[in-house]
C-alpha positions in Angstrom: 43.1 18.2 -58.6 46.4 16.4 -59.3 49.4 19.1 -59.7 49.8 18.9 -64.0 53.4 18.5 -62.9 53.3 15.7 -60.6 52.8 12.0 -62.6 50.5 9.7 -60.9 53.6 7.1 -61.2 56.0 8.9 -58.5 53.2 9.1 -55.9 53.1 7.1 -53.3 50.3 4.8 -53.1 48.6 6.7 -49.5 48.9 9.7 -51.8 47.5 8.2 -54.6 44.3 6.7 -52.7 43.8 10.0 -50.7 43.9 11.7 -54.1 41.6 9.4 -55.7 39.6 9.9 -52.9 39.2 13.7 -53.2 38.8 13.7 -56.8 35.7 11.3 -56.5 34.2 13.5 -54.2 31.0 15.1 -57.0 30.1 19.0 -56.4 27.1 18.3 -54.0 29.8 16.5 -51.7 27.6 13.3 -51.3 30.3 10.1 -52.1 27.5 8.5 -53.6 24.3 9.7 -54.4 21.9 10.2 -51.1 20.6 6.9 -51.3 20.4 6.1 -48.0 20.2 9.5 -46.3 16.7 10.9 -44.5 13.8 12.0 -46.5 14.1 14.9 -43.4 18.0 15.6 -44.7 18.7 15.4 -48.1 22.1 15.6 -49.3 23.4 14.1 -46.0 25.6 11.2 -46.1 24.8 8.0 -44.2 27.3 5.7 -42.3 26.8 3.0 -45.3 27.9 5.7 -47.9 31.1 6.0 -45.5 31.6 2.7 -45.3 30.9 1.5 -48.9 33.2 4.2 -50.6 35.5 3.6 -48.0 35.6 -0.2 -48.7 35.6 0.1 -52.6 38.7 2.9 -52.3 40.5 -0.3 -50.1 39.3 -2.5 -52.6 40.7 -0.1 -55.7 44.0 0.1 -53.8 44.4 -3.6 -53.5 43.6 -4.1 -57.6 46.0 -1.6 -58.1 48.9 -3.0 -56.1 48.6 -6.8 -57.1 47.8 -6.9 -60.9 45.7 -9.4 -62.1 47.4 -12.2 -63.6 47.3 -12.7 -67.5 45.4 -9.1 -67.5 46.8 -5.6 -67.8 47.1 -4.1 -64.4 44.7 -1.3 -63.8 45.6 2.1 -64.1 44.0 4.9 -61.6 43.5 7.1 -64.4 41.0 5.1 -65.6 38.8 6.2 -62.5 39.6 9.7 -61.7 36.4 11.3 -61.7 34.0 8.2 -61.4 31.5 6.9 -59.0 33.3 3.9 -57.4 30.9 0.6 -58.7 31.1 -2.5 -57.5 30.8 -4.4 -61.4 32.7 -2.2 -62.7 35.7 -3.0 -60.2 35.2 -6.1 -60.6 35.0 -6.1 -64.5 38.1 -4.3 -64.3 40.2 -6.5 -62.3 38.6 -10.0 -63.3 37.5 -9.6 -66.7 33.8 -8.7 -68.0 30.8 -10.6 -66.3 32.9 -11.8 -62.9 30.3 -11.4 -60.4 30.5 -8.9 -57.7 27.7 -10.7 -55.9 29.4 -11.8 -53.0 31.5 -8.9 -52.6 28.4 -6.7 -52.4 26.4 -9.1 -49.9 29.7 -8.7 -47.6 29.5 -5.1 -47.6 25.8 -5.0 -47.2 26.8 -7.1 -43.9 29.2 -5.0 -42.3 27.0 -1.8 -43.3 23.8 -3.0 -41.6 25.7 -4.1 -38.7 27.7 -0.3 -38.9 24.0 0.9 -39.2 22.2 -1.2 -36.2 24.5 0.5 -33.7 21.9 3.5 -33.6 19.0 0.8 -33.5 19.6 -1.6 -31.3 18.8 -1.2 -27.7 22.2 -2.3 -26.4 24.2 0.0 -28.4 22.0 2.8 -29.3 22.0 5.0 -25.6 25.5 3.7 -24.8 27.7 7.0 -24.8 31.1 4.9 -25.4 29.6 2.9 -28.4 29.3 6.8 -30.0 32.0 8.9 -28.6 29.2 11.0 -26.5 29.2 12.3 -23.4 33.0 13.4 -23.3 33.7 9.3 -23.0 36.8 9.5 -25.4 39.1 7.5 -24.0 36.2 5.1 -23.0 35.1 5.2 -27.0 38.8 4.5 -28.0 39.1 1.8 -26.1 35.7 -0.2 -27.2 36.4 1.0 -30.9 40.1 -0.8 -30.7 38.2 -3.7 -28.9 36.1 -3.9 -31.9 38.6 -4.0 -34.3 40.4 -6.9 -32.6 37.5 -9.3 -32.3 37.2 -8.3 -36.1 40.9 -9.5 -36.7 40.5 -12.6 -34.5 36.9 -13.8 -36.1 38.4 -13.1 -39.4 41.7 -15.2 -38.3 39.5 -17.9 -37.6 37.2 -17.9 -40.7 34.5 -16.7 -38.6 33.9 -14.2 -41.6 30.0 -13.3 -40.4 31.0 -12.3 -36.8 34.2 -10.4 -38.2 31.7 -8.4 -40.8 29.3 -7.5 -37.6 32.3 -6.2 -35.6 33.9 -4.6 -38.2 30.2 -2.8 -38.8 30.5 -1.6 -35.3 33.9 -0.5 -34.9 33.5 1.5 -38.2 30.0 3.0 -36.6 32.1 4.5 -33.8 35.0 5.8 -35.8 32.7 7.8 -38.1 30.6 9.4 -35.0 33.6 10.6 -33.7 34.2 13.1 -36.4 30.6 14.1 -35.9 29.6 14.0 -32.6 33.0 15.7 -31.0 34.6 19.0 -31.9 37.8 17.6 -33.6 36.2 19.2 -37.0 35.7 22.6 -35.1 39.3 22.3 -33.9 40.1 23.2 -37.4 41.8 19.8 -38.0 41.8 18.6 -41.6 43.1 15.1 -41.2 42.0 12.2 -39.0 42.9 12.0 -35.6 46.4 10.5 -35.8 45.6 8.1 -32.5 42.0 7.0 -32.7 43.2 3.7 -34.3 46.5 2.8 -31.9 45.6 1.7 -28.1 49.4 2.3 -27.2 49.3 5.9 -28.2 47.2 8.6 -25.6 44.6 10.5 -26.7 46.0 13.9 -25.1 44.2 17.7 -24.5 40.7 16.3 -23.4 38.6 18.9 -21.7 37.9 18.0 -17.7 34.8 17.7 -15.9 35.1 21.1 -14.8 35.4 23.0 -18.1 33.0 24.2 -19.5 32.9 23.7 -23.5 29.2 25.7 -25.0 27.3 28.9 -24.8 23.7 28.8 -24.5 22.2 28.8 -28.3 18.3 29.0 -28.8 18.3 28.3 -32.5 18.4 25.2 -34.6 21.7 25.8 -35.6 24.2 26.8 -33.4 27.2 27.8 -35.6 29.2 29.5 -32.5 28.2 28.1 -29.6 31.6 26.4 -28.5 33.7 28.2 -26.0 37.0 29.2 -27.4 39.0 26.6 -26.3 41.4 23.9 -27.9 40.8 20.9 -25.7 38.5 18.4 -27.4 35.5 17.3 -26.1 32.0 15.8 -27.2 28.1 16.4 -27.0 26.0 14.8 -24.0 22.8 13.0 -25.6 19.7 12.5 -23.6 19.5 12.0 -19.6 22.0 9.5 -19.0 24.8 10.1 -17.9 23.3 13.5 -17.2 24.7 16.7 -19.0 27.3 18.3 -16.5 26.5 22.6 -16.1 28.2 24.2 -19.1 28.8 21.2 -21.1 27.4 20.9 -24.7 24.9 18.8 -25.7 24.6 16.6 -29.0 21.5 18.3 -30.0 18.3 17.6 -32.4 14.7 17.8 -31.4 15.2 14.0 -29.8 18.3 15.0 -27.5 16.2 16.0 -24.0 19.9 17.0 -22.9 20.0 20.0 -25.4 16.5 21.8 -23.7 19.0 22.4 -20.7 21.5 25.3 -20.4 23.6 25.4 -22.6 21.1 24.7 -25.0 21.6 23.7 -28.8 24.4 21.4 -29.6 27.5 20.3 -31.4 26.9 17.4 -33.5 27.2 17.0 -37.4 25.3 13.9 -38.3 22.7 15.6 -41.5 22.6 18.6 -43.4 19.3 19.4 -41.3 19.1 21.9 -38.2 16.4 20.0 -37.4 18.7 17.0 -36.5 22.4 18.5 -36.3 22.7 22.0 -35.0 26.4 22.0 -36.6 24.8 20.6 -39.6 27.0 23.7 -41.7 30.3 21.5 -40.9 28.6 18.0 -41.8 30.3 17.5 -45.0 33.7 18.2 -43.6 32.9 16.0 -40.8 31.8 13.4 -42.8 34.8 13.7 -45.3 37.4 13.2 -42.4 35.4 10.2 -41.2 35.7 8.9 -45.1 39.2 8.8 -44.5 39.6 7.3 -41.2 37.3 4.7 -42.4 39.6 4.1 -45.2 42.5 3.9 -42.6 40.8 1.3 -40.7 40.2 -0.9 -43.8 43.9 -0.4 -44.9 45.2 -1.5 -41.5 42.5 -5.1 -41.2 44.3 -5.4 -44.6 48.3 -4.5 -43.5 47.4 -6.9 -40.3 45.5 -9.7 -42.3 47.3 -9.9 -45.5 46.1 -9.1 -49.1 44.5 -13.3 -49.0 43.1 -12.5 -45.5 41.6 -9.1 -46.0 40.0 -10.1 -49.4 38.3 -13.3 -47.6 37.0 -11.1 -44.9 35.4 -9.1 -48.0 34.7 -11.6 -50.4 36.5 -9.6 -53.0 36.7 -12.6 -55.3 34.2 -14.1 -57.5 34.6 -17.1 -55.9 32.6 -18.9 -53.9 33.1 -22.0 -51.0 33.2 -25.7 -51.4 31.1 -27.6 -48.4 30.6 -31.3 -47.8 28.4 -32.9 -45.3 29.1 -36.7 -45.5 27.4 -39.9 -44.5 30.3 -42.1 -43.2 28.7 -45.5 -42.9 29.7 -48.6 -44.2 27.7 -48.3 -46.8 28.9 -45.2 -47.9 31.9 -46.0 -50.1 30.6 -45.2 -53.7 29.3 -41.8 -52.2 32.3 -41.1 -50.8 34.2 -41.4 -53.8 31.8 -39.5 -55.9 32.3 -36.7 -53.3 35.9 -36.8 -53.5 36.1 -37.1 -57.2 34.1 -34.2 -57.6 35.8 -32.1 -55.0 39.2 -33.1 -56.5 38.0 -32.2 -60.2 36.7 -28.9 -58.6 39.9 -27.8 -56.6 42.3 -28.8 -59.8 40.1 -27.0 -62.5 39.7 -23.7 -60.2 43.4 -23.9 -58.8 45.3 -20.2 -59.1 42.1 -18.9 -61.4 40.2 -15.8 -59.9 37.6 -19.2 -59.1 39.5 -21.1 -56.8 37.1 -21.5 -53.7 38.2 -19.2 -51.0 36.9 -21.2 -48.1 36.3 -25.3 -47.8 34.2 -27.0 -45.4 34.0 -30.6 -44.6 31.7 -32.3 -41.6 31.4 -36.2 -41.7 28.4 -37.8 -39.5 27.3 -41.4 -38.7 25.1 -42.7 -35.8 25.0 -41.6 -32.8 28.1 -39.1 -33.5 28.4 -36.4 -36.1 31.7 -33.7 -36.8 33.9 -32.7 -36.4 33.6 -29.6 -38.6 36.9 -29.1 -40.8 37.2 -25.5 -42.1 40.6 -24.3 -44.5 41.3 -21.7 -47.1 43.9 -24.2 -48.1 43.0 -26.6 -51.2 45.8 -29.3 -50.3 44.5 -29.4 -46.4 41.3 -30.2 -47.5 41.9 -32.5 -49.9 44.1 -34.4 -47.9 41.2 -34.3 -44.8 38.7 -35.6 -47.3 40.9 -38.4 -48.4 41.0 -39.6 -45.2 37.2 -40.1 -44.8 36.6 -43.6 -45.2 33.6 -45.6 -44.9 33.7 -47.4 -41.9 31.4 -49.2 -39.2 27.3 -48.5 -38.5 25.0 -49.4 -41.0 21.8 -48.5 -39.4 19.5 -45.9 -40.8 18.6 -42.6 -39.4 21.5 -40.7 -39.1 22.5 -37.3 -38.1 22.4 -35.7 -41.2 20.5 -32.3 -40.0 23.0 -31.8 -37.0 25.6 -32.5 -39.3 24.1 -30.2 -42.0 23.5 -27.4 -39.4 27.2 -27.4 -38.0 27.9 -27.2 -42.1 26.0 -24.3 -42.2 27.7 -22.0 -39.3 30.9 -22.7 -40.9 29.4 -21.8 -44.3 30.1 -18.2 -45.6 26.9 -17.1 -46.9 25.7 -17.0 -50.2 27.0 -20.5 -50.6 26.3 -23.9 -52.0 26.3 -26.9 -49.4 26.4 -30.8 -51.1 24.9 -33.3 -48.6 26.0 -37.2 -49.8 23.9 -39.7 -47.9 21.7 -42.8 -48.1 19.9 -42.8 -44.9 17.2 -40.4 -44.1 17.5 -38.3 -40.9 17.5 -39.5 -37.3 17.3 -35.7 -36.0 14.3 -34.1 -37.7 13.4 -32.0 -34.9 16.2 -29.8 -36.3 14.4 -29.2 -39.6 12.5 -25.8 -38.8 15.9 -24.8 -37.3 18.3 -25.6 -40.4 15.4 -24.4 -42.6 15.5 -21.0 -40.8 19.4 -21.0 -40.3 19.6 -22.0 -44.4 17.7 -18.7 -45.4 19.6 -16.5 -42.7 22.8 -17.5 -44.3 21.3 -17.5 -47.6 22.7 -20.9 -48.7 21.9 -23.5 -51.2 21.4 -27.0 -49.7 21.3 -30.1 -52.1 21.0 -33.6 -51.2 22.3 -36.7 -52.6 20.9 -39.7 -51.5 21.5 -42.8 -53.0 18.0 -44.2 -51.4 14.5 -45.0 -53.1 12.3 -42.9 -50.7 9.9 -46.0 -51.5 12.6 -48.9 -51.2 12.0 -50.2 -47.3 15.3 -52.9 -48.0 18.9 -52.4 -47.8 20.7 -51.5 -44.9 20.5 -52.7 -41.5 17.2 -50.5 -39.6 16.2 -50.5 -36.0 12.2 -50.0 -36.9 10.1 -50.1 -40.0 10.5 -46.8 -41.5 8.1 -44.3 -42.9 8.5 -43.9 -47.0 7.8 -39.9 -45.7 11.1 -39.9 -43.6 13.1 -38.0 -46.5 10.7 -35.3 -46.2 13.0 -33.4 -43.5 15.4 -33.2 -46.3 12.8 -31.7 -48.6 11.7 -29.2 -46.2 15.5 -28.0 -46.1 15.8 -28.1 -50.0 12.7 -26.3 -50.4 13.8 -23.7 -47.7 17.2 -23.0 -49.1 16.2 -23.0 -52.9 18.4 -26.4 -52.9 17.2 -29.7 -54.2 16.9 -33.3 -53.1 18.1 -36.6 -56.0 17.7 -39.4 -55.7 20.1 -42.0 -57.5 21.9 -45.1 -57.3 24.9 -46.4 -56.2 26.1 -46.7 -60.0 25.1 -43.4 -61.1 26.3 -41.3 -57.6 29.6 -40.2 -59.8 27.9 -39.2 -62.2 24.8 -37.6 -61.0 27.3 -35.7 -58.8 29.9 -34.6 -61.4 26.6 -32.7 -63.4 25.4 -31.3 -60.0 28.7 -29.8 -59.7 28.8 -28.8 -63.4 27.5 -25.3 -62.1 31.0 -24.4 -60.9 32.9 -25.8 -63.4 31.0 -24.2 -66.2 32.3 -21.3 -64.7 35.9 -21.4 -64.9 35.9 -23.2 -68.4 34.0 -20.1 -70.0 36.0 -17.9 -68.2 39.5 -19.3 -68.8 38.4 -19.3 -72.4 37.9 -15.6 -71.8 34.3 -15.8 -73.8 32.0 -16.0 -71.1 30.2 -12.8 -70.0 27.9 -14.3 -67.6 28.6 -16.7 -64.8 26.0 -16.4 -61.9 24.0 -19.5 -62.3 20.3 -18.7 -61.6 17.0 -20.8 -61.4 14.4 -19.7 -63.9 10.9 -19.6 -62.9 8.6 -22.2 -63.8 4.7 -21.8 -64.5 3.0 -23.7 -63.1 6.1 -24.4 -60.4 5.8 -28.1 -60.2 4.4 -30.6 -62.8 0.7 -31.1 -63.2 -0.4 -33.7 -65.0 -1.0 -32.9 -68.9 -0.1 -29.4 -68.5 3.4 -28.2 -69.9 5.9 -26.3 -67.9 6.5 -22.6 -69.1 9.8 -20.7 -68.6 11.1 -17.9 -70.6 14.4 -17.1 -71.9 15.9 -13.3 -72.3 18.8 -12.5 -73.9 21.0 -12.2 -70.9 21.0 -16.0 -70.3 23.1 -18.7 -71.9 24.2 -22.2 -71.0 20.5 -22.8 -70.3 20.6 -26.6 -69.0 17.1 -28.9 -67.9 17.2 -31.3 -65.1 14.7 -33.6 -64.8 14.4 -36.6 -62.4 12.4 -39.2 -60.2 9.9 -41.7 -61.7 9.6 -40.3 -65.5 8.2 -42.3 -68.1 8.9 -39.5 -71.1 8.9 -35.8 -71.5 9.6 -33.3 -74.5 10.7 -29.6 -74.8 9.7 -27.3 -77.4 11.2 -23.9 -78.4 9.4 -20.3 -79.2 9.5 -21.3 -82.8 7.5 -24.6 -82.1 10.8 -27.1 -82.7 10.8 -29.6 -80.0 13.0 -32.5 -78.5 12.1 -36.2 -76.7 13.8 -37.5 -74.0 16.1 -39.8 -76.3 20.0 -39.4 -75.3 22.2 -37.7 -77.5 22.4 -35.1 -80.0 18.8 -33.2 -80.6 18.0 -30.5 -82.6 17.9 -28.3 -79.0 20.5 -29.7 -77.3 22.8 -32.4 -75.7 20.3 -35.3 -73.4 22.1 -37.0 -71.1 20.6 -40.0 -68.8 21.7 -41.7 -65.5 18.7 -43.9 -64.4 16.2 -42.0 -63.4 18.1 -38.6 -64.1 18.4 -36.5 -67.1 19.8 -33.2 -67.8 19.3 -31.5 -71.3 22.2 -29.1 -72.2 20.5 -26.3 -74.7 22.3 -25.3 -77.3 24.1 -22.2 -77.0 22.6 -19.0 -77.6 19.0 -20.3 -76.7 16.3 -18.8 -78.8 14.9 -16.0 -76.6 10.8 -16.1 -75.7 8.9 -18.4 -74.0 9.5 -22.3 -73.5 7.5 -25.3 -72.7 8.6 -29.2 -71.1 5.6 -31.4 -71.0 6.6 -34.2 -68.6 4.8 -37.9 -67.9 5.6 -39.4 -64.9 4.9 -41.3 -61.8 4.6 -39.3 -58.6 6.0 -36.0 -58.6 8.9 -35.3 -60.9 11.2 -32.7 -60.5 12.0 -30.2 -63.2 14.5 -27.5 -62.6 15.9 -25.0 -65.2 18.9 -23.1 -64.8 20.8 -21.0 -66.9 24.2 -18.4 -66.2 23.5 -14.2 -66.8 25.2 -11.8 -64.7 22.0 -9.8 -63.9 21.1 -10.9 -60.7 19.7 -9.1 -57.1 20.4 -9.1 -53.7 17.4 -8.2 -51.3 16.5 -7.4 -47.7 13.8 -6.2 -45.3 13.5 -3.3 -43.1 11.0 -2.0 -40.5 10.8 2.2 -41.2 11.7 3.6 -37.5 10.8 7.1 -37.4 10.9 8.5 -33.4 14.4 8.9 -32.5 17.7 10.8 -33.3 18.3 8.5 -36.0 15.5 7.7 -38.1 16.2 5.0 -40.8 15.3 1.3 -41.4 15.6 -1.4 -38.7 17.3 -4.4 -40.5 15.3 -7.9 -40.8 16.0 -11.2 -41.9 12.5 -12.2 -42.1 9.4 -10.3 -42.6 7.3 -10.1 -39.7 3.3 -10.6 -39.5 1.4 -7.3 -39.0 4.4 -5.1 -39.8 4.6 -2.1 -42.4 8.0 -3.8 -44.3 10.3 -2.4 -46.9 11.5 -4.4 -49.5 14.9 -3.7 -51.0 16.3 -4.7 -53.8 20.0 -4.2 -55.3 20.4 -5.6 -58.6 23.7 -6.7 -59.6 25.4 -7.0 -63.1 23.9 -4.2 -64.4 26.9 -2.7 -66.1 28.6 -5.9 -67.2 26.7 -6.2 -70.9 27.1 -3.7 -73.1 29.0 -0.5 -73.9 28.8 2.8 -72.0 25.8 4.6 -73.0 24.0 1.5 -73.9 20.5 1.4 -72.3 20.2 -0.4 -69.4 18.1 -3.3 -67.9 15.2 -1.7 -65.4 12.6 -3.5 -63.2 9.5 -2.1 -62.8 7.6 -4.5 -59.9 8.1 -7.2 -58.1 5.9 -10.5 -57.5 5.5 -12.2 -54.4 4.2 -16.2 -55.0 3.4 -19.1 -52.7 6.0 -21.7 -52.6 5.5 -24.7 -54.0 1.6 -24.4 -55.0 3.1 -21.2 -56.9 -0.2 -18.9 -56.4 0.4 -15.0 -56.6 0.2 -13.0 -53.6 0.5 -10.1 -54.7 2.4 -7.1 -56.8 4.0 -4.5 -55.9 5.8 -1.6 -57.5 9.6 -0.7 -57.0 10.5 2.7 -56.9 14.3 3.4 -58.1 16.2 4.9 -55.6 19.5 6.9 -56.5 21.2 6.7 -60.0 20.0 3.8 -62.1 23.9 2.6 -62.3 23.2 1.7 -58.7 20.6 -0.7 -59.3 18.9 0.2 -55.7 15.3 -0.2 -55.5 12.5 -0.2 -52.9 9.1 -1.4 -52.5 6.5 -1.2 -49.3 5.3 -4.1 -48.7 1.5 -3.7 -46.5 0.9 -6.0 -43.5 -2.0 -7.7 -45.9 0.1 -9.0 -48.4 2.4 -10.6 -45.5 -0.8 -12.1 -43.9 -0.5 -15.5 -45.4 1.4 -17.9 -43.5 3.8 -20.3 -45.5 7.1 -19.5 -47.3 6.9 -17.4 -50.7 9.3 -16.0 -53.6 10.7 -12.4 -54.5 10.5 -12.3 -58.2 11.6 -9.3 -60.0 9.8 -8.2 -63.3 11.4 -5.8 -66.2 12.7 -4.8 -69.7 16.2 -5.4 -70.8 17.6 -2.4 -72.9 16.0 -3.4 -76.2 12.6 -3.5 -74.0 11.8 -7.3 -73.8 11.4 -8.6 -70.7 13.0 -9.5 -67.8 12.2 -12.3 -65.1 14.5 -13.3 -62.3 13.5 -15.0 -58.7 15.6 -15.2 -55.9 17.1 -18.3 -54.7 15.3 -18.9 -51.4 12.1 -18.3 -50.5 11.3 -16.1 -47.4 8.8 -17.1 -44.7 6.4 -14.5 -42.5 7.3 -15.1 -39.0 4.7 -14.7 -36.3 6.4 -12.6 -34.1 9.6 -10.2 -34.0 12.3 -12.0 -31.9 15.5 -10.6 -31.2 18.1 -11.2 -28.7 21.1 -9.2 -28.1 24.5 -9.5 -26.2 26.5 -6.7 -24.2 28.7 -5.4 -26.8 32.1 -6.7 -26.3 33.7 -10.1 -25.8 33.2 -13.0 -23.9 35.7 -14.4 -21.4 36.7 -17.5 -20.3 35.0 -17.7 -16.5 32.9 -15.1 -17.0 29.1 -14.4 -16.8 27.3 -12.8 -19.8 23.8 -11.2 -19.6 22.0 -11.8 -22.7 18.8 -9.7 -23.6 15.2 -11.6 -24.9 12.3 -9.3 -26.5 9.4 -11.3 -28.2 6.8 -8.6 -30.3 3.4 -9.2 -31.4 2.3 -7.4 -34.5 -0.9 -9.5 -35.5 -2.8 -10.7 -32.6 -3.4 -12.3 -29.3 -0.6 -15.2 -29.1 0.3 -18.2 -26.5 4.1 -19.3 -26.9 6.5 -21.5 -25.8 10.3 -20.7 -25.6 13.4 -22.9 -25.7 17.2 -22.4 -26.1 20.7 -24.0 -26.8 24.0 -23.5 -26.7 26.7 -24.7 -28.9 29.0 -25.6 -27.1 26.8 -26.6 -24.0 27.9 -24.1 -21.9 25.1 -23.3 -19.1 22.7 -20.7 -19.7 19.7 -19.9 -17.6 16.5 -17.7 -18.7 14.1 -16.7 -16.7 10.9 -16.5 -19.6 9.9 -20.0 -20.8 6.2 -19.3 -21.7 4.3 -16.3 -22.6 0.7 -14.5 -23.8 1.0 -11.4 -25.9 -1.7 -9.4 -27.2 -1.8 -7.3 -29.9 1.6 -5.0 -30.0 2.7 -6.2 -26.6 6.2 -7.0 -26.3 7.8 -9.6 -23.9 11.0 -9.4 -22.4 13.4 -11.9 -20.9 16.8 -12.0 -19.3 19.2 -15.0 -19.8 22.7 -15.5 -18.5 25.4 -17.3 -20.4 28.2 -18.9 -18.2 31.5 -19.4 -20.0 33.7 -21.6 -18.3 37.6 -21.6 -17.3 37.9 -24.2 -20.1 36.1 -22.3 -22.9 38.5 -22.3 -25.5 40.4 -18.6 -26.7 39.2 -17.1 -30.3 36.5 -19.5 -30.2 32.7 -18.6 -31.2 29.8 -19.7 -28.8 26.3 -19.5 -30.5 22.9 -19.0 -28.6 20.2 -20.1 -30.2 16.0 -19.2 -29.3 12.9 -20.9 -30.2 10.0 -19.3 -30.2 6.4 -21.9 -31.0 2.8 -21.2 -30.8 0.8 -23.3 -28.6 -2.5 -25.0 -30.0 -4.0 -22.2 -29.8 -1.5 -19.8 -31.7 -0.4 -22.4 -34.4 2.5 -20.8 -37.1 5.8 -21.6 -38.0 8.3 -21.2 -35.6 10.7 -18.3 -35.4 14.7 -18.3 -34.7 17.2 -15.9 -33.6 20.7 -16.8 -33.4 23.7 -14.7 -31.7 26.8 -15.5 -32.4 29.6 -14.6 -29.4 33.3 -14.4 -29.5 35.8 -15.4 -26.5 38.8 -13.9 -26.3 41.9 -14.6 -24.3 43.7 -12.5 -22.5 45.5 -9.8 -24.8 49.5 -11.1 -24.4 49.9 -8.5 -27.5 48.5 -5.5 -29.6 46.6 -7.1 -32.2 46.4 -4.2 -34.5 50.6 -4.4 -34.4 50.9 -7.9 -35.1 52.3 -8.9 -38.4 49.4 -10.3 -41.4 48.5 -14.1 -40.7 47.6 -16.9 -43.4 44.8 -18.8 -42.1 45.6 -22.2 -41.9 42.9 -25.3 -41.5 41.0 -25.4 -38.3 39.6 -28.5 -36.5 37.1 -28.2 -34.0 34.3 -29.9 -32.3 32.0 -27.8 -31.9 28.2 -28.6 -32.5 25.3 -27.1 -34.2 24.8 -23.8 -33.7 23.9 -20.5 -35.8 24.3 -16.8 -36.4 22.7 -13.6 -35.4 19.3 -12.6 -37.3 17.6 -9.7 -34.7 18.6 -8.1 -31.4 17.3 -6.1 -28.7 17.3 -5.6 -24.7 15.6 -7.2 -21.7 14.0 -5.6 -18.6 13.3 -8.5 -16.5 10.0 -10.5 -17.4 7.4 -8.0 -18.1 5.0 -7.0 -20.8 4.7 -3.7 -22.5 4.6 -2.0 -25.7 7.3 -2.1 -28.5 10.3 -0.3 -28.1 10.2 2.3 -31.3 7.0 4.0 -30.9 4.9 4.3 -34.1 5.7 2.1 -37.2 5.5 3.4 -40.2 6.4 5.8 -43.0 8.4 5.5 -45.9 11.7 6.1 -45.4 14.7 4.9 -47.9 17.6 2.0 -47.5 17.7 -0.7 -45.0 19.0 0.3 -41.7 20.7 3.5 -43.1 20.3 6.4 -40.5 22.3 9.7 -41.3 24.3 8.7 -38.2 
């Protein structure tokens, strides 16, 4: 506890942080309740625990040192003795209701990348990446190298890649305290030189120094010989353990059966996994302090603004526009400029000011370059220089430009596409769909072209009325929509579509809004059926409900739970205010909306579109994972999409649980999920949810049996529960999911690329749902040479095909740039099914002229690149040269707790 005679105000920030850390440790010595630790080792502290706790501590420190504008400064005393929660931190700093969803998603990226080091074949057995086999100097080099890559990627606004490299660095850093004898040497502080590459690691055991004695028991508390040199244990058979050296230990370590037996790892509280299990908590405490140091180092080098962007320590999102610049697009470009200017000016200086701006122009035959910046003035200047010039033919390179925007737009963002033409590059549809789901970005198309109209701008050929279907497919996959309008209405419609952002600012600056996340409410049925009303439910946690209806609508009415109705007439009505712009209607319901079941009846030609949205603080994130049981670090292997035939865990993280009500008030709780086909709305099944950890964390798991994932086609994830007063709650994920037919893994060696080098890549394809005949295609962005030894394969049930790829990085490659490799697998005629895509992003680094960890804080300015479309990492694996064998994890099954988190 803090000495009573030393006031907090007299403590330096590092001391305050350490004191806070020590007081946050509950008696069980678990930093958070052990939600991700193994069932076999209860009470263990995991990599995710350490990563999230360290990030929360550094975020709190940032909030303490940077008082929020217009609000009272935070007081450290208010957080002592409490479990740090992201929702509570954001509410304390930004105000009630500001969402921590993006921050929690960013932490999830770092944590999953951290845990993946124990599962990826390219990293799980590499002693340099885990400080094993006395590879301490080499491990420090790889650790510092990963931190350097995270810095370079963050400065280039490549935040997803930066988080992946940061996760890898933190994994190695945390492993040092569990795998070495630093704790056994009696050290009470983190190693002073581990993060500083110019400082030599001293007092290292030599190869001929005996370090361990023989131990026959599971628990080996006294097996280290009496010496003061730094060592670590050997694991497995590569490299082999020299005589007299320590093993890692545990029942999966084959080296531990060779004298001297036993081991020294402190990975968990279980002696079956960790011979030095009694020192697990001391190792975890030092690993946490070291993780805080690593986050603080990044904050120091990046500066507070760029560090906040790295972890999305802001309730704001990004602003991304994809613009058709052909000669007929004058009105649309002006609408985009007006809307962008409105958002920029309205949010400037507020917590909701966009943290990232992306702009991609396109026409025919070109697209790009992409312009990315964190400076609103630079974005506005670039946007203002775009004019409608030349061109005029339809179709255009829209999907290529959208793919480029997706690559450079942070996850959980909205992207707006302005065009009046159909896509020339429709062959990219499935890849762009997959990328929107991997990035979790929502795409809205504003099209000033009636899909049935065949006259207008010049065309090379007669075009099909179905030519806009690729836009519909991408919008469906991303949770967005396609809105057709006319030139004279584009500015008004664009303003309405952007209102979801503007409304957040209006409510928050008036300090009256308590809900700031805009969600789409599920409809039953999900599409308009003649003669049948659409039904949706409103709960007490929703406000600012809007109903949007567009296409060829003749009439409609809306009815509330009390039976009061309102038609399509413009102006004020008994339920709200209606506006119309051509064939586009929006009804803003009066606040607060009546809770209960509402109905919408639409009469129209064709298939009208109806979307109901509302603001709420209560939302959820979700992920998938495969249980992995037969290794030294059991856990869940993370997936972007579920794989046909695999037992899969669905992991749900509810956000905004603490943003309403007073402490002690009943909290909402959720009982089950519903999987529903998209767009037909057919229910595929219900699965109960099991809470994991304390309820205030909002962490839930569900086991999805293979039979539930046997149906092809997209499906939505719906969360069902009750609020604190027992009233029903219903939330639906923004984007639907797709069951992919095979597990596709793509990976490269840990580290970075260098100009003039060749990089081996690994490819693995596994079928868990029966025989499949598959074709493979590869692409690289930018267009670097890539060779592959695998282009076609037939797989039987539970078989894997391995392939080797070689990427050539030319001497002219731009330093500090990103290269994206994409692999697409499609079934031949005998094996129909949706394509499966894997995206791998790699960083090209130039010569290290100076230590990047010693450079001053850097402010990210605008970046102009002409990189062609590419994508980011989905899943990874290893290659062994074009052969077929069984899955590398052996038995897949069982029930383990959350995604990708091993107990070290």
